[in-house]
C-alpha positions as CSV (number, residue, x, y, z in Angstrom):
1,M,195.5,117.4,125.5
2,K,194.9,121.0,126.7
3,L,197.4,122.1,124.1
4,K,195.1,121.6,121.2
5,P,192.4,124.2,122.3
6,I,195.2,126.7,123.0
7,I,196.8,126.2,119.6
8,L,193.4,126.5,117.9
9,L,192.5,129.7,119.8
10,A,196.0,131.2,119.0
11,T,195.6,130.3,115.3
12,C,192.1,131.9,115.1
13,L,193.3,135.1,116.9
14,S,196.4,135.5,114.7
15,L,194.4,134.9,111.5
16,S,191.8,137.5,112.5
17,C,194.4,140.0,113.5
18,F,196.3,139.6,110.2
19,Y,193.0,139.6,108.2
20,G,191.7,142.7,109.8
21,E,194.6,144.8,108.4
22,V,193.7,143.8,104.8
23,Y,189.9,144.5,104.8
24,K,187.8,146.9,106.9
25,P,185.5,145.9,108.5
26,L,186.7,142.6,109.9
27,P,185.4,139.7,107.9
28,G,184.3,136.3,109.3
29,L,186.5,133.3,109.3
30,L,184.0,130.9,107.7
31,Y,181.8,133.1,105.5
32,T,181.7,136.8,104.7
33,N,179.3,138.9,102.7
34,I,179.8,142.6,103.5
35,H,179.3,146.0,101.8
36,F,181.3,148.9,103.1
37,D,182.0,152.5,102.1
38,G,185.2,153.6,100.6
39,D,186.4,157.1,100.0
40,F,184.3,160.2,99.3
41,D,184.6,163.9,99.3
42,P,182.5,165.5,102.1
43,E,181.8,168.6,99.9
44,N,180.9,166.5,97.0
45,N,179.3,168.4,94.1
46,V,179.8,165.7,91.5
47,K,176.6,164.4,90.0
48,E,176.3,160.6,89.7
49,D,175.8,159.6,86.1
50,I,177.3,156.2,86.2
51,V,178.3,153.4,88.5
52,A,181.1,151.1,87.3
53,S,182.7,148.1,89.0
54,G,185.7,145.9,89.0
55,C,186.4,142.8,90.9
56,V,189.3,140.6,92.1
57,Q,188.8,136.9,92.8
58,H,190.9,134.3,94.4
59,F,191.1,130.6,94.7
60,L,192.6,129.0,97.8
61,R,194.5,132.3,98.3
62,L,197.1,130.8,96.0
63,Y,195.9,132.4,92.7
64,S,194.0,135.7,92.2
65,W,192.9,137.6,89.2
66,G,191.0,140.7,88.3
67,N,191.2,144.5,88.7
68,A,189.5,146.4,91.5
69,G,191.5,149.6,91.2
70,A,189.2,152.7,91.4
71,G,191.4,154.7,89.0
72,S,191.5,152.1,86.3
73,I,187.7,151.4,86.7
74,A,187.0,155.1,86.2
75,K,189.3,155.4,83.2
76,E,187.9,152.3,81.5
77,N,184.3,153.5,81.9
78,G,184.8,157.2,81.0
79,I,184.3,158.6,84.5
80,I,185.9,162.0,84.7
81,K,185.0,162.9,88.3
82,I,184.5,160.4,91.1
83,S,181.6,161.0,93.5
84,Y,182.3,158.2,95.9
85,I,183.6,154.6,96.1
86,D,182.0,151.5,97.7
87,H,183.3,148.0,98.3
88,H,181.8,144.5,98.5
89,L,183.5,141.4,99.8
90,V,182.3,137.8,99.6
91,E,184.4,135.0,100.9
92,F,184.0,131.4,101.8
93,M,186.7,130.3,104.2
94,F,190.0,130.5,102.4
95,L,188.6,128.5,99.4
96,Y,187.1,131.3,97.3
97,G,186.8,135.1,97.6
98,K,185.6,138.0,95.5
99,Y,186.4,141.7,96.3
100,C,184.6,144.3,94.2
101,T,185.0,148.1,94.0
102,Y,182.1,150.3,92.8
103,V,183.0,153.7,91.5
104,H,180.1,156.3,91.3
105,G,180.8,159.4,89.3
106,Q,180.3,161.8,86.4
107,K,180.7,160.6,82.8
108,N,182.2,162.7,80.0
C-alpha cells in the first residue's frame, strides 16, 4: 500500500523535470497560464511599429499544429528588424495546450 504514494510522487517529479526543459519558467501540472520574455538585444535601437504573433496548439500531446517560429512570424508580417520576443503558454493538464510567440519589431 505504501508503494502507490511513492509511485505517484516519482511520476510527478519525473514529469516536472522533463517538462521544465521544454518551457521556461516551469509550468503547472494541472493548469498553466504564463507570459514570459524571450530574446532581446540589450542595446536595442529598433522602434516597435508592429506586434505579430504565431501559435502552436496540441491535443492530448498526440497531435499538434501551428507555427510559433519567430523568423517565420516576422517574415509573414513584414518585420525587417526584431525588437524583442515574448511568449505565452496556456495548458490544461495534458489535454490541450497553446504556445504563442509574439514578435515586436520594425515594419518595412
